[in-house]
PDB file with SEQRES, HELIX, SHEET and CRYST1 records, atoms N, CA, C and O in Angstrom:
SEQRES   1 A   85  VAL LYS ILE LEU ARG LEU LEU LEU GLU ARG GLY ASP GLY          
SEQRES   2 A   85  THR CYS ILE CYS GLY ASP ILE CYS ALA GLN LEU PRO LEU          
SEQRES   3 A   85  ALA GLN SER THR ILE SER GLN HIS LEU LYS MET LEU ARG          
SEQRES   4 A   85  GLU SER GLY LEU ILE ARG ALA ARG LEU ASP GLY PRO ARG          
SEQRES   5 A   85  VAL CYS TYR TYR VAL ASP SER GLU ARG LEU ALA ARG LEU          
SEQRES   6 A   85  ARG GLN LEU LEU ALA GLU LEU LEU SER GLY PRO ASP GLU          
SEQRES   7 A   85  GLY LEU GLU GLU ALA LEU GLY                                  
HELIX    1 AA1 LYS A    2  ARG A   10  1                                   9    
HELIX    2 AA2 CYS A   17  GLN A   23  1                                   7    
HELIX    3 AA3 GLN A   28  SER A   41  1                                  14    
HELIX    4 AA4 SER A   59  LEU A   73  1                                  15    
HELIX    5 AA5 LEU A   80  LEU A   84  1                                   5    
SHEET    1 AA1 2 ILE A  44  ASP A  49  0                                        
SHEET    2 AA1 2 ARG A  52  VAL A  57 -1                                        
CRYST1    1.000    1.000    1.000  90.00  90.00  90.00 P 1           1          
ATOM      1  N   VAL A   1     114.635 100.912 101.069  1.00  0.00           N  
ATOM      2  CA  VAL A   1     115.359 101.463 102.208  1.00  0.00           C  
ATOM      3  C   VAL A   1     115.777 102.903 101.906  1.00  0.00           C  
ATOM      4  O   VAL A   1     115.674 103.778 102.766  1.00  0.00           O  
ATOM      5  N   LYS A   2     116.247 103.141 100.688  1.00  0.00           N  
ATOM      6  CA  LYS A   2     116.665 104.501 100.337  1.00  0.00           C  
ATOM      7  C   LYS A   2     115.482 105.462 100.351  1.00  0.00           C  
ATOM      8  O   LYS A   2     115.621 106.615 100.758  1.00  0.00           O  
ATOM      9  N   ILE A   3     114.337 104.997  99.914  1.00  0.00           N  
ATOM     10  CA  ILE A   3     113.148 105.858  99.942  1.00  0.00           C  
ATOM     11  C   ILE A   3     112.794 106.198 101.384  1.00  0.00           C  
ATOM     12  O   ILE A   3     112.507 107.354 101.696  1.00  0.00           O  
ATOM     13  N   LEU A   4     112.812 105.213 102.253  1.00  0.00           N  
ATOM     14  CA  LEU A   4     112.531 105.479 103.669  1.00  0.00           C  
ATOM     15  C   LEU A   4     113.533 106.468 104.253  1.00  0.00           C  
ATOM     16  O   LEU A   4     113.155 107.378 104.990  1.00  0.00           O  
ATOM     17  N   ARG A   5     114.796 106.290 103.927  1.00  0.00           N  
ATOM     18  CA  ARG A   5     115.815 107.220 104.435  1.00  0.00           C  
ATOM     19  C   ARG A   5     115.590 108.643 103.930  1.00  0.00           C  
ATOM     20  O   ARG A   5     115.727 109.604 104.686  1.00  0.00           O  
ATOM     21  N   LEU A   6     115.245 108.772 102.655  1.00  0.00           N  
ATOM     22  CA  LEU A   6     114.962 110.107 102.117  1.00  0.00           C  
ATOM     23  C   LEU A   6     113.784 110.750 102.840  1.00  0.00           C  
ATOM     24  O   LEU A   6     113.830 111.931 103.185  1.00  0.00           O  
ATOM     25  N   LEU A   7     112.743 109.980 103.063  1.00  0.00           N  
ATOM     26  CA  LEU A   7     111.576 110.517 103.750  1.00  0.00           C  
ATOM     27  C   LEU A   7     111.896 110.882 105.192  1.00  0.00           C  
ATOM     28  O   LEU A   7     111.409 111.892 105.701  1.00  0.00           O  
ATOM     29  N   LEU A   8     112.710 110.068 105.852  1.00  0.00           N  
ATOM     30  CA  LEU A   8     113.099 110.378 107.223  1.00  0.00           C  
ATOM     31  C   LEU A   8     113.948 111.646 107.280  1.00  0.00           C  
ATOM     32  O   LEU A   8     113.808 112.448 108.205  1.00  0.00           O  
ATOM     33  N   GLU A   9     114.822 111.828 106.303  1.00  0.00           N  
ATOM     34  CA  GLU A   9     115.648 113.034 106.259  1.00  0.00           C  
ATOM     35  C   GLU A   9     114.785 114.282 106.093  1.00  0.00           C  
ATOM     36  O   GLU A   9     115.032 115.302 106.737  1.00  0.00           O  
ATOM     37  N   ARG A  10     113.776 114.201 105.235  1.00  0.00           N  
ATOM     38  CA  ARG A  10     112.895 115.341 104.999  1.00  0.00           C  
ATOM     39  C   ARG A  10     112.016 115.601 106.217  1.00  0.00           C  
ATOM     40  O   ARG A  10     111.911 116.727 106.704  1.00  0.00           O  
ATOM     41  N   GLY A  11     111.389 114.531 106.694  1.00  0.00           N  
ATOM     42  CA  GLY A  11     110.628 114.592 107.926  1.00  0.00           C  
ATOM     43  C   GLY A  11     109.437 115.525 107.959  1.00  0.00           C  
ATOM     44  O   GLY A  11     108.738 115.573 108.971  1.00  0.00           O  
ATOM     45  N   ASP A  12     109.178 116.265 106.901  1.00  0.00           N  
ATOM     46  CA  ASP A  12     108.126 117.273 106.963  1.00  0.00           C  
ATOM     47  C   ASP A  12     106.905 116.946 106.114  1.00  0.00           C  
ATOM     48  O   ASP A  12     105.979 117.752 106.018  1.00  0.00           O  
ATOM     49  N   GLY A  13     106.899 115.778 105.503  1.00  0.00           N  
ATOM     50  CA  GLY A  13     105.756 115.384 104.703  1.00  0.00           C  
ATOM     51  C   GLY A  13     105.633 116.125 103.387  1.00  0.00           C  
ATOM     52  O   GLY A  13     104.563 116.119 102.778  1.00  0.00           O  
ATOM     53  N   THR A  14     106.705 116.763 102.931  1.00  0.00           N  
ATOM     54  CA  THR A  14     106.631 117.495 101.670  1.00  0.00           C  
ATOM     55  C   THR A  14     107.314 116.764 100.532  1.00  0.00           C  
ATOM     56  O   THR A  14     107.446 117.306  99.435  1.00  0.00           O  
ATOM     57  N   CYS A  15     107.744 115.550 100.779  1.00  0.00           N  
ATOM     58  CA  CYS A  15     108.459 114.804  99.745  1.00  0.00           C  
ATOM     59  C   CYS A  15     107.466 114.186  98.776  1.00  0.00           C  
ATOM     60  O   CYS A  15     106.671 113.323  99.149  1.00  0.00           O  
ATOM     61  N   ILE A  16     107.517 114.626  97.555  1.00  0.00           N  
ATOM     62  CA  ILE A  16     106.644 114.068  96.530  1.00  0.00           C  
ATOM     63  C   ILE A  16     107.451 113.142  95.633  1.00  0.00           C  
ATOM     64  O   ILE A  16     108.679 113.113  95.700  1.00  0.00           O  
ATOM     65  N   CYS A  17     106.766 112.399  94.808  1.00  0.00           N  
ATOM     66  CA  CYS A  17     107.435 111.403  93.964  1.00  0.00           C  
ATOM     67  C   CYS A  17     108.542 112.032  93.122  1.00  0.00           C  
ATOM     68  O   CYS A  17     109.604 111.432  92.958  1.00  0.00           O  
ATOM     69  N   GLY A  18     108.315 113.220  92.591  1.00  0.00           N  
ATOM     70  CA  GLY A  18     109.335 113.888  91.789  1.00  0.00           C  
ATOM     71  C   GLY A  18     110.601 114.170  92.577  1.00  0.00           C  
ATOM     72  O   GLY A  18     111.704 114.067  92.040  1.00  0.00           O  
ATOM     73  N   ASP A  19     110.450 114.528  93.854  1.00  0.00           N  
ATOM     74  CA  ASP A  19     111.611 114.759  94.721  1.00  0.00           C  
ATOM     75  C   ASP A  19     112.427 113.472  94.882  1.00  0.00           C  
ATOM     76  O   ASP A  19     113.657 113.485  94.844  1.00  0.00           O  
ATOM     77  N   ILE A  20     111.709 112.373  95.063  1.00  0.00           N  
ATOM     78  CA  ILE A  20     112.370 111.086  95.250  1.00  0.00           C  
ATOM     79  C   ILE A  20     113.060 110.660  93.962  1.00  0.00           C  
ATOM     80  O   ILE A  20     114.190 110.172  93.988  1.00  0.00           O  
ATOM     81  N   CYS A  21     112.373 110.847  92.828  1.00  0.00           N  
ATOM     82  CA  CYS A  21     112.947 110.483  91.526  1.00  0.00           C  
ATOM     83  C   CYS A  21     114.248 111.237  91.256  1.00  0.00           C  
ATOM     84  O   CYS A  21     115.169 110.699  90.641  1.00  0.00           O  
ATOM     85  N   ALA A  22     114.318 112.480  91.717  1.00  0.00           N  
ATOM     86  CA  ALA A  22     115.518 113.286  91.509  1.00  0.00           C  
ATOM     87  C   ALA A  22     116.702 112.762  92.320  1.00  0.00           C  
ATOM     88  O   ALA A  22     117.854 113.052  91.997  1.00  0.00           O  
ATOM     89  N   GLN A  23     116.422 111.993  93.372  1.00  0.00           N  
ATOM     90  CA  GLN A  23     117.472 111.511  94.265  1.00  0.00           C  
ATOM     91  C   GLN A  23     117.929 110.082  93.975  1.00  0.00           C  
ATOM     92  O   GLN A  23     118.993 109.662  94.430  1.00  0.00           O  
ATOM     93  N   LEU A  24     117.121 109.338  93.217  1.00  0.00           N  
ATOM     94  CA  LEU A  24     117.431 107.927  92.996  1.00  0.00           C  
ATOM     95  C   LEU A  24     117.555 107.617  91.510  1.00  0.00           C  
ATOM     96  O   LEU A  24     116.839 108.195  90.693  1.00  0.00           O  
ATOM     97  N   PRO A  25     118.453 106.714  91.159  1.00  0.00           N  
ATOM     98  CA  PRO A  25     118.637 106.357  89.747  1.00  0.00           C  
ATOM     99  C   PRO A  25     117.641 105.289  89.284  1.00  0.00           C  
ATOM    100  O   PRO A  25     118.031 104.261  88.731  1.00  0.00           O  
ATOM    101  N   LEU A  26     116.364 105.545  89.517  1.00  0.00           N  
ATOM    102  CA  LEU A  26     115.316 104.602  89.139  1.00  0.00           C  
ATOM    103  C   LEU A  26     114.260 105.317  88.318  1.00  0.00           C  
ATOM    104  O   LEU A  26     114.103 106.534  88.415  1.00  0.00           O  
ATOM    105  N   ALA A  27     113.543 104.563  87.515  1.00  0.00           N  
ATOM    106  CA  ALA A  27     112.451 105.138  86.739  1.00  0.00           C  
ATOM    107  C   ALA A  27     111.323 105.577  87.667  1.00  0.00           C  
ATOM    108  O   ALA A  27     111.118 104.999  88.735  1.00  0.00           O  
ATOM    109  N   GLN A  28     110.598 106.605  87.243  1.00  0.00           N  
ATOM    110  CA  GLN A  28     109.479 107.112  88.034  1.00  0.00           C  
ATOM    111  C   GLN A  28     108.468 106.013  88.319  1.00  0.00           C  
ATOM    112  O   GLN A  28     107.923 105.945  89.421  1.00  0.00           O  
ATOM    113  N   SER A  29     108.213 105.158  87.346  1.00  0.00           N  
ATOM    114  CA  SER A  29     107.244 104.077  87.541  1.00  0.00           C  
ATOM    115  C   SER A  29     107.709 103.092  88.612  1.00  0.00           C  
ATOM    116  O   SER A  29     106.897 102.572  89.377  1.00  0.00           O  
ATOM    117  N   THR A  30     109.005 102.840  88.664  1.00  0.00           N  
ATOM    118  CA  THR A  30     109.568 101.950  89.680  1.00  0.00           C  
ATOM    119  C   THR A  30     109.419 102.568  91.065  1.00  0.00           C  
ATOM    120  O   THR A  30     109.029 101.888  92.014  1.00  0.00           O  
ATOM    121  N   ILE A  31     109.724 103.835  91.177  1.00  0.00           N  
ATOM    122  CA  ILE A  31     109.598 104.523  92.457  1.00  0.00           C  
ATOM    123  C   ILE A  31     108.134 104.559  92.893  1.00  0.00           C  
ATOM    124  O   ILE A  31     107.835 104.349  94.069  1.00  0.00           O  
ATOM    125  N   SER A  32     107.230 104.819  91.969  1.00  0.00           N  
ATOM    126  CA  SER A  32     105.803 104.822  92.292  1.00  0.00           C  
ATOM    127  C   SER A  32     105.357 103.461  92.821  1.00  0.00           C  
ATOM    128  O   SER A  32     104.565 103.388  93.760  1.00  0.00           O  
ATOM    129  N   GLN A  33     105.861 102.392  92.224  1.00  0.00           N  
ATOM    130  CA  GLN A  33     105.515 101.050  92.678  1.00  0.00           C  
ATOM    131  C   GLN A  33     106.051 100.800  94.087  1.00  0.00           C  
ATOM    132  O   GLN A  33     105.365 100.203  94.916  1.00  0.00           O  
ATOM    133  N   HIS A  34     107.258 101.247  94.354  1.00  0.00           N  
ATOM    134  CA  HIS A  34     107.834 101.086  95.697  1.00  0.00           C  
ATOM    135  C   HIS A  34     107.047 101.908  96.718  1.00  0.00           C  
ATOM    136  O   HIS A  34     106.797 101.443  97.830  1.00  0.00           O  
ATOM    137  N   LEU A  35     106.659 103.120  96.344  1.00  0.00           N  
ATOM    138  CA  LEU A  35     105.842 103.939  97.247  1.00  0.00           C  
ATOM    139  C   LEU A  35     104.521 103.253  97.548  1.00  0.00           C  
ATOM    140  O   LEU A  35     104.058 103.266  98.688  1.00  0.00           O  
ATOM    141  N   LYS A  36     103.916 102.658  96.540  1.00  0.00           N  
ATOM    142  CA  LYS A  36     102.654 101.933  96.729  1.00  0.00           C  
ATOM    143  C   LYS A  36     102.843 100.790  97.720  1.00  0.00           C  
ATOM    144  O   LYS A  36     102.019 100.601  98.615  1.00  0.00           O  
ATOM    145  N   MET A  37     103.921 100.029  97.566  1.00  0.00           N  
ATOM    146  CA  MET A  37     104.179  98.902  98.461  1.00  0.00           C  
ATOM    147  C   MET A  37     104.455  99.382  99.882  1.00  0.00           C  
ATOM    148  O   MET A  37     104.003  98.761 100.844  1.00  0.00           O  
ATOM    149  N   LEU A  38     105.185 100.469 100.019  1.00  0.00           N  
ATOM    150  CA  LEU A  38     105.461 101.015 101.348  1.00  0.00           C  
ATOM    151  C   LEU A  38     104.179 101.520 102.013  1.00  0.00           C  
ATOM    152  O   LEU A  38     104.004 101.374 103.223  1.00  0.00           O  
ATOM    153  N   ARG A  39     103.287 102.112 101.222  1.00  0.00           N  
ATOM    154  CA  ARG A  39     101.990 102.556 101.766  1.00  0.00           C  
ATOM    155  C   ARG A  39     101.162 101.359 102.197  1.00  0.00           C  
ATOM    156  O   ARG A  39     100.571 101.368 103.277  1.00  0.00           O  
ATOM    157  N   GLU A  40     101.113 100.323 101.360  1.00  0.00           N  
ATOM    158  CA  GLU A  40     100.340  99.132 101.690  1.00  0.00           C  
ATOM    159  C   GLU A  40     100.865  98.443 102.946  1.00  0.00           C  
ATOM    160  O   GLU A  40     100.095  97.847 103.699  1.00  0.00           O  
ATOM    161  N   SER A  41     102.166  98.525 103.168  1.00  0.00           N  
ATOM    162  CA  SER A  41     102.762  97.920 104.355  1.00  0.00           C  
ATOM    163  C   SER A  41     102.518  98.764 105.605  1.00  0.00           C  
ATOM    164  O   SER A  41     102.693  98.290 106.727  1.00  0.00           O  
ATOM    165  N   GLY A  42     102.115 100.008 105.404  1.00  0.00           N  
ATOM    166  CA  GLY A  42     101.876 100.899 106.530  1.00  0.00           C  
ATOM    167  C   GLY A  42     103.108 101.653 106.987  1.00  0.00           C  
ATOM    168  O   GLY A  42     103.036 102.415 107.951  1.00  0.00           O  
ATOM    169  N   LEU A  43     104.245 101.458 106.315  1.00  0.00           N  
ATOM    170  CA  LEU A  43     105.473 102.141 106.738  1.00  0.00           C  
ATOM    171  C   LEU A  43     105.473 103.615 106.363  1.00  0.00           C  
ATOM    172  O   LEU A  43     106.107 104.426 107.038  1.00  0.00           O  
ATOM    173  N   ILE A  44     104.773 103.968 105.302  1.00  0.00           N  
ATOM    174  CA  ILE A  44     104.652 105.378 104.955  1.00  0.00           C  
ATOM    175  C   ILE A  44     103.175 105.721 104.797  1.00  0.00           C  
ATOM    176  O   ILE A  44     102.327 104.857 104.579  1.00  0.00           O  
ATOM    177  N   ARG A  45     102.910 106.996 104.914  1.00  0.00           N  
ATOM    178  CA  ARG A  45     101.563 107.529 104.721  1.00  0.00           C  
ATOM    179  C   ARG A  45     101.653 108.640 103.692  1.00  0.00           C  
ATOM    180  O   ARG A  45     102.733 109.128 103.360  1.00  0.00           O  
ATOM    181  N   ALA A  46     100.494 109.018 103.203  1.00  0.00           N  
ATOM    182  CA  ALA A  46     100.448 110.075 102.203  1.00  0.00           C  
ATOM    183  C   ALA A  46      99.341 111.058 102.558  1.00  0.00           C  
ATOM    184  O   ALA A  46      98.326 110.692 103.150  1.00  0.00           O  
ATOM    185  N   ARG A  47      99.561 112.302 102.184  1.00  0.00           N  
ATOM    186  CA  ARG A  47      98.509 113.313 102.337  1.00  0.00           C  
ATOM    187  C   ARG A  47      98.455 114.118 101.054  1.00  0.00           C  
ATOM    188  O   ARG A  47      99.470 114.354 100.399  1.00  0.00           O  
ATOM    189  N   LEU A  48      97.257 114.530 100.718  1.00  0.00           N  
ATOM    190  CA  LEU A  48      97.083 115.318  99.509  1.00  0.00           C  
ATOM    191  C   LEU A  48      97.415 116.771  99.781  1.00  0.00           C  
ATOM    192  O   LEU A  48      97.040 117.326 100.813  1.00  0.00           O  
ATOM    193  N   ASP A  49      98.118 117.375  98.849  1.00  0.00           N  
ATOM    194  CA  ASP A  49      98.444 118.802  98.899  1.00  0.00           C  
ATOM    195  C   ASP A  49      98.093 119.354  97.521  1.00  0.00           C  
ATOM    196  O   ASP A  49      98.950 119.478  96.646  1.00  0.00           O  
ATOM    197  N   GLY A  50      96.820 119.681  97.350  1.00  0.00           N  
ATOM    198  CA  GLY A  50      96.350 120.088  96.033  1.00  0.00           C  
ATOM    199  C   GLY A  50      96.452 118.903  95.096  1.00  0.00           C  
ATOM    200  O   GLY A  50      95.950 117.825  95.413  1.00  0.00           O  
ATOM    201  N   PRO A  51      97.092 119.075  93.945  1.00  0.00           N  
ATOM    202  CA  PRO A  51      97.212 117.962  93.000  1.00  0.00           C  
ATOM    203  C   PRO A  51      98.353 116.994  93.342  1.00  0.00           C  
ATOM    204  O   PRO A  51      98.511 115.964  92.685  1.00  0.00           O  
ATOM    205  N   ARG A  52      99.138 117.322  94.358  1.00  0.00           N  
ATOM    206  CA  ARG A  52     100.298 116.487  94.702  1.00  0.00           C  
ATOM    207  C   ARG A  52      99.996 115.586  95.887  1.00  0.00           C  
ATOM    208  O   ARG A  52      99.120 115.870  96.704  1.00  0.00           O  
ATOM    209  N   VAL A  53     100.740 114.496  95.956  1.00  0.00           N  
ATOM    210  CA  VAL A  53     100.678 113.592  97.097  1.00  0.00           C  
ATOM    211  C   VAL A  53     102.006 113.705  97.827  1.00  0.00           C  
ATOM    212  O   VAL A  53     103.067 113.495  97.238  1.00  0.00           O  
ATOM    213  N   CYS A  54     101.945 114.032  99.092  1.00  0.00           N  
ATOM    214  CA  CYS A  54     103.150 114.175  99.910  1.00  0.00           C  
ATOM    215  C   CYS A  54     103.276 112.953 100.820  1.00  0.00           C  
ATOM    216  O   CYS A  54     102.306 112.533 101.450  1.00  0.00           O  
ATOM    217  N   TYR A  55     104.467 112.400 100.877  1.00  0.00           N  
ATOM    218  CA  TYR A  55     104.707 111.170 101.626  1.00  0.00           C  
ATOM    219  C   TYR A  55     105.501 111.441 102.888  1.00  0.00           C  
ATOM    220  O   TYR A  55     106.333 112.347 102.938  1.00  0.00           O  
ATOM    221  N   TYR A  56     105.225 110.632 103.916  1.00  0.00           N  
ATOM    222  CA  TYR A  56     105.988 110.717 105.160  1.00  0.00           C  
ATOM    223  C   TYR A  56     105.978 109.353 105.837  1.00  0.00           C  
ATOM    224  O   TYR A  56     105.096 108.530 105.590  1.00  0.00           O  
ATOM    225  N   VAL A  57     106.964 109.126 106.692  1.00  0.00           N  
ATOM    226  CA  VAL A  57     107.121 107.857 107.387  1.00  0.00           C  
ATOM    227  C   VAL A  57     106.167 107.805 108.573  1.00  0.00           C  
ATOM    228  O   VAL A  57     106.037 108.778 109.316  1.00  0.00           O  
ATOM    229  N   ASP A  58     105.501 106.670 108.746  1.00  0.00           N  
ATOM    230  CA  ASP A  58     104.678 106.433 109.931  1.00  0.00           C  
ATOM    231  C   ASP A  58     105.638 105.980 111.032  1.00  0.00           C  
ATOM    232  O   ASP A  58     106.032 104.814 111.074  1.00  0.00           O  
ATOM    233  N   SER A  59     106.007 106.883 111.904  1.00  0.00           N  
ATOM    234  CA  SER A  59     107.051 106.599 112.892  1.00  0.00           C  
ATOM    235  C   SER A  59     106.655 105.492 113.859  1.00  0.00           C  
ATOM    236  O   SER A  59     107.517 104.729 114.294  1.00  0.00           O  
ATOM    237  N   GLU A  60     105.383 105.385 114.207  1.00  0.00           N  
ATOM    238  CA  GLU A  60     104.951 104.315 115.114  1.00  0.00           C  
ATOM    239  C   GLU A  60     105.101 102.953 114.446  1.00  0.00           C  
ATOM    240  O   GLU A  60     105.557 101.994 115.069  1.00  0.00           O  
ATOM    241  N   ARG A  61     104.719 102.875 113.186  1.00  0.00           N  
ATOM    242  CA  ARG A  61     104.824 101.602 112.459  1.00  0.00           C  
ATOM    243  C   ARG A  61     106.292 101.221 112.260  1.00  0.00           C  
ATOM    244  O   ARG A  61     106.644 100.045 112.359  1.00  0.00           O  
ATOM    245  N   LEU A  62     107.146 102.205 111.981  1.00  0.00           N  
ATOM    246  CA  LEU A  62     108.571 101.940 111.821  1.00  0.00           C  
ATOM    247  C   LEU A  62     109.183 101.465 113.136  1.00  0.00           C  
ATOM    248  O   LEU A  62     110.022 100.564 113.138  1.00  0.00           O  
ATOM    249  N   ALA A  63     108.774 102.058 114.245  1.00  0.00           N  
ATOM    250  CA  ALA A  63     109.272 101.635 115.551  1.00  0.00           C  
ATOM    251  C   ALA A  63     108.868 100.189 115.839  1.00  0.00           C  
ATOM    252  O   ALA A  63     109.649  99.418 116.397  1.00  0.00           O  
ATOM    253  N   ARG A  64     107.655  99.835 115.457  1.00  0.00           N  
ATOM    254  CA  ARG A  64     107.186  98.453 115.657  1.00  0.00           C  
ATOM    255  C   ARG A  64     108.004  97.481 114.808  1.00  0.00           C  
ATOM    256  O   ARG A  64     108.366  96.399 115.270  1.00  0.00           O  
ATOM    257  N   LEU A  65     108.293  97.871 113.571  1.00  0.00           N  
ATOM    258  CA  LEU A  65     109.117  97.030 112.699  1.00  0.00           C  
ATOM    259  C   LEU A  65     110.508  96.847 113.299  1.00  0.00           C  
ATOM    260  O   LEU A  65     111.047  95.740 113.292  1.00  0.00           O  
ATOM    261  N   ARG A  66     111.090  97.931 113.818  1.00  0.00           N  
ATOM    262  CA  ARG A  66     112.405  97.825 114.464  1.00  0.00           C  
ATOM    263  C   ARG A  66     112.367  96.849 115.629  1.00  0.00           C  
ATOM    264  O   ARG A  66     113.282  96.043 115.803  1.00  0.00           O  
ATOM    265  N   GLN A  67     111.312  96.922 116.422  1.00  0.00           N  
ATOM    266  CA  GLN A  67     111.170  96.027 117.569  1.00  0.00           C  
ATOM    267  C   GLN A  67     111.078  94.576 117.117  1.00  0.00           C  
ATOM    268  O   GLN A  67     111.735  93.702 117.682  1.00  0.00           O  
ATOM    269  N   LEU A  68     110.265  94.321 116.101  1.00  0.00           N  
ATOM    270  CA  LEU A  68     110.117  92.954 115.606  1.00  0.00           C  
ATOM    271  C   LEU A  68     111.420  92.422 115.018  1.00  0.00           C  
ATOM    272  O   LEU A  68     111.773  91.261 115.228  1.00  0.00           O  
ATOM    273  N   LEU A  69     112.132  93.273 114.281  1.00  0.00           N  
ATOM    274  CA  LEU A  69     113.414  92.841 113.719  1.00  0.00           C  
ATOM    275  C   LEU A  69     114.441  92.574 114.811  1.00  0.00           C  
ATOM    276  O   LEU A  69     115.214  91.621 114.711  1.00  0.00           O  
ATOM    277  N   ALA A  70     114.458  93.399 115.848  1.00  0.00           N  
ATOM    278  CA  ALA A  70     115.381  93.186 116.965  1.00  0.00           C  
ATOM    279  C   ALA A  70     115.079  91.863 117.644  1.00  0.00           C  
ATOM    280  O   ALA A  70     115.997  91.125 118.004  1.00  0.00           O  
ATOM    281  N   GLU A  71     113.801  91.555 117.822  1.00  0.00           N  
ATOM    282  CA  GLU A  71     113.416  90.280 118.428  1.00  0.00           C  
ATOM    283  C   GLU A  71     113.836  89.118 117.535  1.00  0.00           C  
ATOM    284  O   GLU A  71     114.321  88.097 118.023  1.00  0.00           O  
ATOM    285  N   LEU A  72     113.652  89.274 116.245  1.00  0.00           N  
ATOM    286  CA  LEU A  72     114.004  88.226 115.302  1.00  0.00           C  
ATOM    287  C   LEU A  72     115.503  87.951 115.318  1.00  0.00           C  
ATOM    288  O   LEU A  72     115.925  86.796 115.262  1.00  0.00           O  
ATOM    289  N   LEU A  73     116.301  88.999 115.393  1.00  0.00           N  
ATOM    290  CA  LEU A  73     117.749  88.864 115.326  1.00  0.00           C  
ATOM    291  C   LEU A  73     118.404  88.567 116.670  1.00  0.00           C  
ATOM    292  O   LEU A  73     119.586  88.229 116.716  1.00  0.00           O  
ATOM    293  N   SER A  74     117.657  88.687 117.760  1.00  0.00           N  
ATOM    294  CA  SER A  74     118.258  88.543 119.079  1.00  0.00           C  
ATOM    295  C   SER A  74     118.377  87.100 119.564  1.00  0.00           C  
ATOM    296  O   SER A  74     119.017  86.850 120.586  1.00  0.00           O  
ATOM    297  N   GLY A  75     117.788  86.168 118.869  1.00  0.00           N  
ATOM    298  CA  GLY A  75     117.934  84.797 119.317  1.00  0.00           C  
ATOM    299  C   GLY A  75     116.669  83.995 119.152  1.00  0.00           C  
ATOM    300  O   GLY A  75     116.008  84.060 118.115  1.00  0.00           O  
ATOM    301  N   PRO A  76     116.326  83.223 120.195  1.00  0.00           N  
ATOM    302  CA  PRO A  76     115.158  82.338 120.097  1.00  0.00           C  
ATOM    303  C   PRO A  76     113.912  83.115 119.664  1.00  0.00           C  
ATOM    304  O   PRO A  76     113.721  84.282 120.007  1.00  0.00           O  
ATOM    305  N   ASP A  77     113.080  82.418 118.900  1.00  0.00           N  
ATOM    306  CA  ASP A  77     111.905  83.082 118.352  1.00  0.00           C  
ATOM    307  C   ASP A  77     110.666  82.924 119.235  1.00  0.00           C  
ATOM    308  O   ASP A  77     109.540  82.895 118.739  1.00  0.00           O  
ATOM    309  N   GLU A  78     110.885  82.821 120.548  1.00  0.00           N  
ATOM    310  CA  GLU A  78     109.771  82.723 121.473  1.00  0.00           C  
ATOM    311  C   GLU A  78     108.907  83.983 121.363  1.00  0.00           C  
ATOM    312  O   GLU A  78     109.402  85.102 121.490  1.00  0.00           O  
ATOM    313  N   GLY A  79     107.646  83.786 121.134  1.00  0.00           N  
ATOM    314  CA  GLY A  79     106.721  84.902 121.077  1.00  0.00           C  
ATOM    315  C   GLY A  79     106.705  85.650 119.760  1.00  0.00           C  
ATOM    316  O   GLY A  79     105.887  86.550 119.573  1.00  0.00           O  
ATOM    317  N   LEU A  80     107.595  85.293 118.842  1.00  0.00           N  
ATOM    318  CA  LEU A  80     107.666  86.020 117.569  1.00  0.00           C  
ATOM    319  C   LEU A  80     106.412  85.772 116.733  1.00  0.00           C  
ATOM    320  O   LEU A  80     105.874  86.699 116.128  1.00  0.00           O  
ATOM    321  N   GLU A  81     105.947  84.518 116.697  1.00  0.00           N  
ATOM    322  CA  GLU A  81     104.738  84.228 115.926  1.00  0.00           C  
ATOM    323  C   GLU A  81     103.559  85.030 116.472  1.00  0.00           C  
ATOM    324  O   GLU A  81     102.755  85.552 115.700  1.00  0.00           O  
ATOM    325  N   GLU A  82     103.453  85.129 117.779  1.00  0.00           N  
ATOM    326  CA  GLU A  82     102.377  85.896 118.398  1.00  0.00           C  
ATOM    327  C   GLU A  82     102.503  87.371 118.048  1.00  0.00           C  
ATOM    328  O   GLU A  82     101.501  88.027 117.762  1.00  0.00           O  
ATOM    329  N   ALA A  83     103.727  87.901 118.069  1.00  0.00           N  
ATOM    330  CA  ALA A  83     103.955  89.313 117.775  1.00  0.00           C  
ATOM    331  C   ALA A  83     103.597  89.635 116.328  1.00  0.00           C  
ATOM    332  O   ALA A  83     103.056  90.703 116.041  1.00  0.00           O  
ATOM    333  N   LEU A  84     103.898  88.713 115.420  1.00  0.00           N  
ATOM    334  CA  LEU A  84     103.589  88.940 114.010  1.00  0.00           C  
ATOM    335  C   LEU A  84     102.112  88.754 113.723  1.00  0.00           C  
ATOM    336  O   LEU A  84     101.580  89.307 112.761  1.00  0.00           O  
ATOM    337  N   GLY A  85     101.443  87.960 114.577  1.00  0.00           N  
ATOM    338  CA  GLY A  85     100.031  87.677 114.528  1.00  0.00           C  
ATOM    339  C   GLY A  85      99.343  87.947 113.317  1.00  0.00           C  
ATOM    340  O   GLY A  85      98.136  87.721 113.229  1.00  0.00           O  
TER     341      GLY A  85                                                      
END                                                                             
């Protein structure tokens, strides 16, 4: 969650792993693993900038996650299985 918040604050796709490591009390390897999982989930994307990888939030995917969570928390789970498909 903190990584997503940092990326949302930056918003410009210039956040590299070193930037994130400087902001969080975690080992670089731990942050790299979290970035990998976030990429695999589709919540963040990456673009190459020379030898660096710059990360940014996939806003459409995040909006979809918000919608699914709102449906999950709002009550009956009608249609939730279909939405998660």
